[in-house]
Every structure is written in C-alpha cells, then in structure tokens.
VOKOLDREN-704801 format. One record per residue: residue in three letters; z, y, x of N, C-alpha, C in turn. Coordinates in steps of 0.2 Angstrom, whole numbers, padded with zeros to 4 digits, always signed. Atoms other than C-alpha are relative to their C-alpha. Last residue first. Layout:
residues N
ALAZYXZYXZYX ...
END
This chain:
residues 276
PRO+0002+0003+0004+0536+0952+0965+0007+0000-0002 MET-0002+0008-0001+0538+0963+0979-0001+0001-0007 GLY+0001+0005+0004+0525+0981+0981+0008-0002-0001 LEU-0004+0005-0003+0520+0995+0993+0005-0004-0006 ARG-0007+0000+0004+0510+1010+0983+0001-0007+0005 VAL+0000+0005-0001+0495+1018+0990+0008-0004-0002 GLY-0005+0001-0002+0489+1033+0978+0000-0004+0007 VAL+0003+0008+0000+0475+1045+0974+0007+0000+0005 ALA-0004-0003-0004+0481+1063+0962-0003-0009+0005 TRP+0002+0004-0003+0474+1068+0947+0000-0001+0008 TYR+0005+0000-0009+0483+1081+0941-0002-0008-0002 HIS+0005+0005+0001+0494+1088+0925-0007+0000+0005 ASP+0003+0004-0007+0511+1089+0923-0007-0002+0000 GLN+0005+0002+0003+0521+1104+0909-0006-0004+0006 GLN+0004+0001-0002+0538+1106+0911-0006-0003+0003 THR+0007-0006+0001+0549+1110+0900-0005-0002+0004 PRO+0001+0006+0007+0562+1094+0906-0007+0005-0005 PHE+0003-0003+0004+0562+1098+0923-0006-0002-0005 MET+0001-0012+0001+0576+1094+0930-0006+0007-0001 GLY-0001-0003+0002+0571+1077+0927+0004+0007+0000 HIS-0008+0001-0004+0560+1072+0934+0002+0002-0004 ILE-0003+0005+0002+0546+1063+0923+0006+0000+0005 SER-0002+0001-0009+0538+1080+0924+0003-0004-0004 ARG-0006-0005-0007+0531+1082+0905+0003-0002+0003 GLY-0005-0003+0002+0513+1077+0900+0006+0003+0002 ASP-0002-0006+0005+0498+1071+0908+0003+0001-0004 TYR-0006-0001-0001+0495+1060+0926-0001+0006-0007 ARG+0001-0004+0004+0481+1052+0931+0009+0002+0001 TYR-0003-0003+0001+0479+1042+0949+0001+0005-0006 ILE+0000-0001+0001+0468+1031+0959+0002+0004-0008 MET+0003+0000+0006+0473+1018+0967-0001+0006+0000 LEU+0002-0010-0005+0476+1009+0985-0003+0000-0010 GLY+0005-0002+0004+0487+0994+0982-0005+0006+0002 GLY+0003-0006-0004+0498+0982+0993-0004+0003-0005 GLU+0006-0006+0004+0508+0970+0987-0002+0004+0003 ILE-0003-0008-0002+0520+0957+0997-0007+0004-0004 ASN+0000-0001+0008+0520+0939+0991+0003+0009+0003 THR-0006+0002+0000+0522+0929+1008+0000+0007-0006 HIS-0004+0004+0003+0505+0927+1005+0005+0000+0002 HIS+0000+0006-0007+0498+0942+1005+0004-0004-0001 ARG-0007+0005-0001+0493+0951+0987-0001-0006+0005 TYR+0001+0004-0005+0482+0965+0988+0005-0004+0000 VAL-0008+0001-0001+0480+0979+0971-0001-0011+0005 LEU+0002+0007-0003+0462+0988+0969+0009-0002+0002 GLY+0000+0000-0006+0465+1003+0957-0004-0008+0004 VAL+0006+0002-0001+0465+1012+0941-0001-0001+0009 GLN+0004+0001-0007+0479+1020+0937-0002-0006+0000 ALA+0005+0003+0005+0486+1030+0918-0005-0005+0010 SER+0001+0000-0006+0501+1041+0914-0005-0006+0002 HIS+0004+0004+0001+0502+1050+0901+0001-0002+0008 GLN+0005+0000-0007+0519+1057+0896-0005-0006+0000 PRO+0001+0008+0003+0521+1065+0874+0000+0000+0011 LEU+0007-0002-0002+0527+1079+0869+0002-0008+0004 MET+0003+0008-0005+0542+1076+0860-0007+0002-0001 VAL+0007+0002-0004+0551+1093+0855+0000-0006+0003 SER+0004+0003+0009+0572+1095+0846-0010-0001+0000 ARG+0001-0002+0005+0575+1101+0861-0002-0002-0006 TYR-0006-0005-0003+0570+1090+0871-0003+0006+0002 GLY-0004-0009+0006+0564+1075+0864+0002+0005+0004 VAL-0005-0001+0000+0549+1063+0876+0004+0004-0001 LEU-0003-0006+0003+0537+1052+0871+0006+0004+0001 LYS-0006+0000+0005+0528+1036+0879+0000+0008-0003 GLY-0001-0009+0002+0511+1033+0888+0010-0002-0005 ASP-0007+0002+0005+0508+1019+0899+0001+0006-0001 TYR-0002-0008+0003+0489+1016+0904+0007-0001-0002 ALA-0009-0002+0004+0485+1004+0917-0001+0006-0004 ALA-0003-0006+0005+0469+0996+0925+0006+0001-0006 VAL-0006+0003+0006+0470+0983+0939-0006+0008-0002 LEU+0001-0006+0000+0455+0973+0953+0005+0003-0010 THR+0002-0002+0007+0464+0961+0961-0002+0007-0004 THR-0002-0006+0008+0465+0952+0973-0003+0002-0003 SER-0005-0004-0001+0473+0938+0985+0000+0007+0001 SER-0009+0001+0006+0464+0925+0975+0006+0002+0007 SER-0002+0002-0008+0447+0937+0977+0009-0007-0003 LEU+0008+0003-0008+0439+0945+0965+0000-0005+0005 THR+0000+0000-0010+0454+0944+0951-0007-0002+0001 HIS+0008+0002-0002+0449+0957+0937+0002-0003+0007 THR+0001+0006-0004+0466+0962+0925-0006-0002+0003 LEU+0006+0004+0000+0468+0974+0914+0001+0000+0005 GLU+0002+0002-0006+0483+0984+0906-0005-0006+0000 VAL+0008+0003+0001+0490+0992+0889-0001-0002+0010 GLY+0006+0001-0007+0506+1000+0887-0006-0004+0001 VAL+0002+0006-0002+0520+1006+0874-0006+0001+0006 GLN+0004+0001-0004+0535+1018+0874-0005-0006+0001 PRO+0005+0006+0002+0547+1027+0861-0004-0001+0006 ILE+0007-0002-0003+0560+1038+0869-0005-0006-0001 MET+0005+0006-0002+0575+1039+0860-0008-0001+0003 ARG-0003+0007-0002+0591+1048+0863-0007-0005-0001 SER-0004+0005+0008+0584+1065+0862+0000-0004+0003 PHE+0005+0006-0002+0587+1076+0877+0000-0006-0003 ASP+0002-0003+0000+0597+1094+0874-0009-0006+0002 PRO+0000+0001+0007+0614+1085+0874-0007+0004-0003 ASN+0000-0009+0002+0616+1087+0894-0005-0004-0006 HIS-0002-0008+0001+0624+1076+0901-0001+0004-0003 ASN+0006-0007+0002+0619+1059+0891+0003+0007+0002 SER-0005-0003-0003+0628+1044+0887-0006+0003+0005 TRP-0007-0003+0002+0620+1033+0876+0002+0002+0004 ILE-0006-0002-0005+0602+1034+0880+0004+0000-0004 ILE-0007-0003+0005+0590+1022+0870+0007+0000+0006 THR-0007+0001-0005+0575+1016+0879+0004+0004-0004 GLY+0000-0008-0001+0556+1010+0871+0010+0000+0002 GLY-0009-0001+0002+0548+0996+0864+0001+0006+0000 GLY+0001-0010+0005+0528+0994+0867+0010-0004+0000 TYR-0007-0001-0001+0516+0979+0880+0006+0006-0002 VAL-0005-0008+0007+0501+0975+0878+0008-0004+0002 ARG-0005-0003+0003+0490+0964+0892+0002+0004-0001 VAL-0004-0006+0004+0474+0960+0895+0005+0001-0001 PRO+0000-0007-0007+0465+0947+0907+0003+0006-0006 GLY+0005-0001-0003+0467+0934+0892+0002+0003+0007 HIS+0007+0004+0002+0478+0939+0881-0006+0001+0004 ASN+0004+0001-0006+0498+0941+0888-0006-0001-0006 SER+0005+0006+0006+0509+0950+0875-0004-0003+0005 SER+0008-0003+0001+0525+0965+0880-0003-0011-0002 VAL+0005+0010+0004+0540+0965+0873-0006+0001+0004 LEU+0005-0001+0003+0551+0983+0882-0005-0008+0000 LEU+0003+0007+0002+0569+0986+0881-0007+0000-0001 GLU+0011+0000+0004+0574+1000+0890+0002-0008-0004 ALA+0001+0007+0002+0595+1002+0889-0006+0004-0001 PHE+0004+0002+0004+0602+1020+0896-0001-0007+0000 GLU+0001+0009-0002+0613+1027+0906+0001-0001-0007 ARG+0005+0006+0005+0608+1046+0910+0003-0007+0002 SER+0000+0005-0006+0612+1062+0924+0000-0004-0008 TYR+0004+0006+0003+0605+1079+0922+0003-0008+0003 VAL-0004+0013+0000+0616+1091+0927-0004+0000-0003 PRO+0001+0006+0006+0608+1112+0928+0004-0006+0005 VAL+0004+0002+0000+0618+1121+0944-0002-0004-0008 THR-0003+0008+0004+0628+1133+0940-0007-0004-0001 SER+0005+0001+0003+0622+1149+0954+0003-0007-0004 ASP-0003-0002+0005+0636+1158+0962-0004-0007-0006 SER-0007+0003+0001+0632+1154+0979+0005-0001-0004 THR-0007-0006-0001+0615+1157+0975+0007-0004+0001 PHE-0005+0001+0002+0598+1148+0970+0004+0004+0006 PRO-0006-0002-0003+0585+1151+0966+0009-0001-0001 TRP-0001-0004+0007+0569+1139+0960+0007+0002+0005 ARG+0000-0011-0001+0558+1139+0973+0005-0001-0004 THR+0002-0003+0005+0561+1120+0979+0005+0006+0000 GLY+0009-0004-0002+0562+1115+0995+0000+0001-0008 ASP-0001-0007+0000+0581+1110+0998-0006+0002-0001 VAL-0005+0002-0006+0585+1097+0984-0005+0010+0004 PHE+0004-0006-0001+0586+1100+0966+0002-0002+0006 HIS-0004-0007-0004+0597+1085+0959-0007+0004+0003 ALA+0008-0007-0004+0590+1073+0945+0006+0006+0004 SER+0000-0006-0001+0601+1056+0939-0002+0004+0006 VAL+0006-0003-0005+0597+1040+0934+0007+0008-0002 HIS-0005-0006+0001+0612+1025+0926-0006+0004+0007 ALA-0001-0006-0006+0605+1010+0922+0001+0006+0000 LEU-0002-0007+0004+0599+0995+0909+0005+0001+0006 ARG-0003-0004-0005+0584+0986+0910+0006+0003-0005 LEU-0006-0006-0001+0580+0975+0895+0003+0000+0010 ARG-0001-0002-0007+0561+0963+0900+0004+0006-0005 LEU-0006-0008+0001+0554+0955+0887+0005+0002+0006 ALA-0007-0003-0008+0540+0941+0888+0001+0003-0001 LEU-0003-0007-0001+0525+0932+0874+0007-0002+0007 PRO+0005-0002-0005+0511+0921+0876+0006+0005+0000 VAL+0003-0007+0003+0517+0909+0864+0001+0005+0008 ASP+0004+0000+0004+0527+0894+0869-0006+0001-0003 THR+0007+0005+0000+0534+0893+0885-0005-0002-0001 SER-0001+0009+0002+0542+0909+0883-0006-0005+0003 ALA+0008+0000+0007+0544+0925+0896+0001-0009-0002 TRP-0001+0003+0004+0563+0935+0900-0008-0004-0001 SER+0006+0000+0004+0565+0947+0909+0002-0004+0001 ALA+0001+0006-0001+0584+0953+0916-0006-0001-0001 SER+0002+0002+0004+0588+0970+0921-0002-0007+0002 LEU+0001+0004-0002+0603+0982+0933-0007-0004-0006 GLY-0002+0007+0008+0604+0997+0937-0003-0008+0004 PHE-0001+0005-0002+0599+1010+0950+0000-0004-0008 TRP+0003+0003+0004+0588+1029+0948+0004-0008+0007 TYR+0000+0007-0006+0588+1042+0959+0001-0004-0006 ASP-0003+0008+0006+0578+1055+0951+0002-0002+0003 VAL+0000+0007+0000+0575+1069+0967+0005-0004-0004 THR-0006+0000+0006+0568+1089+0966+0001-0011+0004 GLU-0004-0006+0004+0558+1102+0976+0007-0005-0003 VAL+0001+0007+0006+0555+1090+0992+0004+0005-0004 PRO-0005-0001+0000+0548+1100+1007-0003-0004-0006 PHE-0004+0001+0005+0533+1093+1015+0004-0001-0003 LYS-0007+0001+0004+0527+1099+1031+0002-0002-0006 MET+0002+0004+0003+0511+1096+1041+0007-0002-0004 ALA-0001+0004-0006+0512+1110+1051+0004-0007-0002 GLU+0002-0001-0011+0513+1123+1034+0001-0004+0005 ALA+0003-0006-0004+0514+1116+1018-0001+0002+0008 SER+0003+0000-0011+0513+1103+1009+0002+0004+0001 ARG+0004-0005+0002+0523+1100+0989-0002+0000+0010 MET-0002-0003-0005+0539+1086+0985-0009+0003+0003 ARG+0003-0002+0005+0544+1076+0969-0001+0008+0007 SER+0002-0006-0001+0553+1062+0972-0004+0004+0001 LEU+0008+0001+0002+0555+1046+0964+0001+0008+0002 THR-0001-0005+0004+0572+1037+0970-0007+0004-0002 PHE+0009-0003-0004+0573+1018+0969+0003+0006-0002 PHE-0004-0004-0005+0590+1004+0966-0010+0004+0001 ASP+0005-0005-0002+0586+0991+0953+0002+0006+0002 ALA-0004-0005-0002+0591+0974+0954-0001+0004-0001 ARG+0004+0001-0008+0582+0957+0949+0007+0008-0003 ILE-0003-0003+0000+0585+0943+0936+0000+0005+0006 ARG-0004-0004-0006+0576+0931+0930+0004+0007+0002 LEU-0006-0006-0002+0570+0921+0918+0003+0003+0008 THR+0001-0002+0006+0552+0909+0913+0009+0004-0002 SER+0001-0006+0005+0548+0907+0928-0001+0004-0006 ASP+0008+0000-0002+0556+0893+0937-0001+0003-0004 ARG+0005+0006-0002+0573+0900+0935-0006-0001-0003 SER+0009+0002+0003+0579+0915+0942+0001-0007+0000 ALA-0004+0009+0005+0595+0922+0950-0008+0003-0002 MET-0003+0001-0002+0593+0943+0963+0004-0007-0002 ALA-0003+0005+0009+0579+0945+0959+0004+0000+0006 PRO+0003+0008-0002+0572+0962+0971+0001-0004-0006 SER-0004+0000+0005+0569+0980+0962-0001-0010+0003 ALA+0002+0007+0000+0563+0989+0977+0004-0003-0010 GLY-0003+0004-0001+0562+1009+0982-0001-0008-0002 ILE-0003+0005-0004+0555+1024+0986+0003-0006-0004 ASP-0004+0006+0007+0543+1033+0975+0001-0005+0008 PHE-0002+0006-0006+0535+1049+0985+0006-0002-0005 ARG-0005+0002+0001+0525+1060+0973+0003-0004+0006 MET+0000+0007-0006+0514+1076+0978+0009-0006-0005 ALA-0004+0005+0007+0510+1088+0962-0002-0004+0007 ARG-0008-0006+0006+0504+1108+0969+0004-0009-0002 ALA-0008+0001-0007+0494+1095+0987+0004+0003-0006 ASP-0002-0005+0000+0475+1102+0977+0009+0001+0004 PRO+0001-0002-0005+0470+1084+0980+0000+0008-0001 SER+0003-0004+0004+0484+1080+0973-0005+0001+0002 ALA+0001-0007-0002+0495+1067+0982-0006+0001-0005 PHE+0006-0005+0007+0504+1052+0977-0002+0006+0002 VAL-0001-0006+0001+0515+1039+0985-0007+0003-0003 GLN+0002-0001+0002+0524+1022+0981-0003+0009+0003 ILE+0004-0004-0003+0534+1009+0985-0004+0006+0002 ARG+0005+0000-0004+0539+1003+0971+0001+0003+0007 GLY-0006+0000-0009+0557+1000+0958-0011+0000+0006 GLU+0001+0005-0003+0547+1005+0942+0001+0002+0009 PHE-0009+0004-0002+0549+1019+0935+0000-0006-0002 PRO-0006-0004-0008+0532+1029+0935+0004-0004+0002 ASN-0010-0002+0002+0525+1014+0923+0004+0005+0004 ALA+0001-0012-0001+0506+1014+0928+0009+0002-0005 ILE+0004+0000-0006+0508+0993+0934+0001+0012-0001 PRO+0003-0005-0001+0521+0988+0923-0002+0006+0004 GLN+0001-0007+0000+0531+0977+0933-0005+0003-0003 PRO+0002-0004-0007+0528+0957+0931+0000+0008-0002 PHE+0002-0006+0000+0539+0952+0918+0000+0003+0003 PRO+0001-0005+0008+0540+0933+0917-0001+0004-0005 ASP-0004-0001+0007+0538+0933+0934+0000-0001-0006 THR+0000-0003+0006+0527+0920+0944+0007+0005-0003 GLY+0003+0002+0004+0533+0918+0962-0002+0004-0007 ALA+0007-0002+0000+0546+0922+0975-0004-0003-0001 TYR+0001+0000+0007+0563+0920+0973-0007+0002-0004 LEU+0001+0006+0005+0572+0913+0986-0006-0001-0007 PRO+0006+0008-0001+0564+0926+0999+0003-0007-0004 ALA+0014-0003+0000+0573+0942+0988-0006-0008+0000 THR+0002+0001+0005+0592+0931+0990-0007-0003-0003 ILE+0001+0009-0003+0597+0937+1007-0002-0004-0006 LEU+0002+0001-0008+0591+0953+1005+0001-0005+0000 CYS+0008+0000-0002+0597+0953+0985-0001+0000+0007 LEU+0001+0006+0002+0616+0948+0991-0009+0000-0001 VAL-0001+0007-0004+0616+0962+1005-0003-0004-0005 LEU+0005-0001-0004+0609+0975+0990+0003-0004+0006 VAL+0007+0001+0000+0622+0969+0980-0003+0002+0002 ARG-0002+0011+0000+0639+0968+0991-0010+0001-0003 ALA+0004+0001-0007+0632+0988+0998+0001-0007-0001 VAL+0011-0002+0001+0632+0993+0976-0001-0001+0009 ILE+0003+0008+0009+0651+0982+0973-0007+0004+0004 ILE-0004+0003-0004+0661+0995+0990-0006-0006-0004 ARG+0003+0003-0008+0652+1009+0986-0004-0007+0003 VAL+0008-0003+0005+0658+1011+0968-0005-0001+0004 PRO-0002+0011+0000+0676+1001+0977-0006+0002-0005 SER-0002+0003+0007+0676+1017+0986-0002-0005-0003 LEU+0007+0005+0005+0671+1020+1006+0005-0003-0010 PRO-0001+0006+0001+0681+1034+1011-0003-0004-0004 LEU-0002+0006+0010+0673+1048+1011+0002-0006+0004 HIS-0004+0006+0001+0668+1060+1029+0001-0004-0005 ARG-0003+0001-0001+0661+1078+1028+0003-0008-0002 ALA-0001+0007+0002+0649+1086+1031+0009-0004+0000 GLN-0005+0002-0005+0653+1106+1032-0003-0008-0004 ILE+0002+0005+0004+0640+1118+1021+0005-0005+0004 GLY-0004+0001-0003+0643+1135+1028+0003-0006-0002 SER-0001+0003-0003+0625+1134+1028+0006+0000+0001 HIS-0005-0006-0005+0622+1133+1015+0000-0003+0006 LEU+0000-0002+0002+0605+1125+1008+0004+0008+0001 HIS-0003-0001+0000+0597+1118+1023+0004+0005-0005 HIS-0006-0004-0005+0585+1117+1029+0005-0003-0005 MET-0005+0001+0008+0571+1101+1026+0004+0009+0002 
END
C-alpha cells in the first residue's frame, strides 16, 4: 500500500485519557478472558457481519474480499446467565492485485460494550450492545483523492438489542439498532434485524452450522435489505477457541459505511477464528 500524500509526516501525539482507558480495558480483557470460558448466554450470531471474530472471505472473482479482525473478550460473568464483553474489531474491504498484493479500500472501526443474559426458566436470551463505529477510505480505494477533496464522514453511536429463542437445533432471533448520534443524517436511525440458525453436532468438537441474518438499512429515505448467509463446519478446541470453514453469500447494501449506495452480490469461501 502506498501513502495518499507524500508530504504528510507522522506526528507523535501524547497519550490522551481516552487512549489510556482503551489500553486499560484491553489489558483487563486479556487478563480476565480465560476466566470466563464456557457457555455464552447469547452466542454470537453466526451470519451477522458485525461480530468480533477473525475471518476472511474471498470471492472467486476477487472483487469482494473481506478481512475482519477483532474479538469480544469477556470481562465479567455470572454462571451461564450473564456476561459482559468488550467489542474491538475492524471490517476491511480489499481487492486482489498483481504480485500477491491486496489493496485495502476501506476500513470500519468498531468498539463498544455488550451485556448478554439468558433465562434459566424459558428458552429466552438477549444481548444489548452500546457501540461506536466509524469508517474511512484507505489508500487502496479508487476514489479520486486530491489535495482539496472533501472526504465523506461516517461515524455513529448506537444501541443494538437482540432477543433470541432456542428450539432444539434451531435458534431464532430478532431486534434492531437505534442510532442516537450520527454524523451523516442521510442514514435512517433505526435498523430492524432478524436471523435464524441451524446447528447439527457431528462430534464433541465439530458442528455443522447454517445461518441467515437480515437487516433493513435506510439511506436517503430508501430502505434496502442486507442479506448474509453462511454454511460450514465449526471446530472447537479444548481451549474453547473456535475455527470454521464457511461458504458465504451476501446480497444487499454494503456493510461498509463509506459505500452507502453500493449494492454487493457475491459468493465467497472463508475461514474464521473466534473465542466464546
């Protein structure tokens, strides 16, 4: 990757209170995460793109490559009924170039906190996430940068609430996102969401999964869907680290904030790595 403006020099900035707080939270997560391995009250929705995992999806035509890097480590837990997590991850859109180069076109940065709860009496669970996300063009984009360009701003703070119910191997969930602070008023402030998952245990460590996640995202008063689906095998190591090999399908508005009007349609093969 190359620099957009060769005249820009890096500056060393003093640590701000926000940076200190983020660094302390990260250290706390790394120290405490191993203490809370076990059943999650609200497991990450499998097909939802906005989850803290490490995963890469590449389409056969190499026009839509995604590289997601992140984690949602546990900070506190009470049995298998309550868990507090911290979310830190990035969603990167890349394309393939010559000589094994993968220019990054845009990156979405997400961080926040989540709390999940599961009932001990009925098959009901919920998750509340409070988060911030911002998106930025990177030097692999074809967008015409110039010295006087006005770069769009995408930044928001929001709350996401999902409620799920398990029925044997089937899990269904629904809810939505409410955006209370948004630098781009063209986006609608509410995003409905539904999903369904099917799991079939093959062995004590291997599971066959199939999942769908759907949202309605509004931009300039036009509501259009985001459909994502995954099917594949998930392997859980005795250390509770998960790995998966997936076939992925995506249709609808781009998940990347800098491409609000773009429609993506692609098949992809991907691998993922996550922790409970």
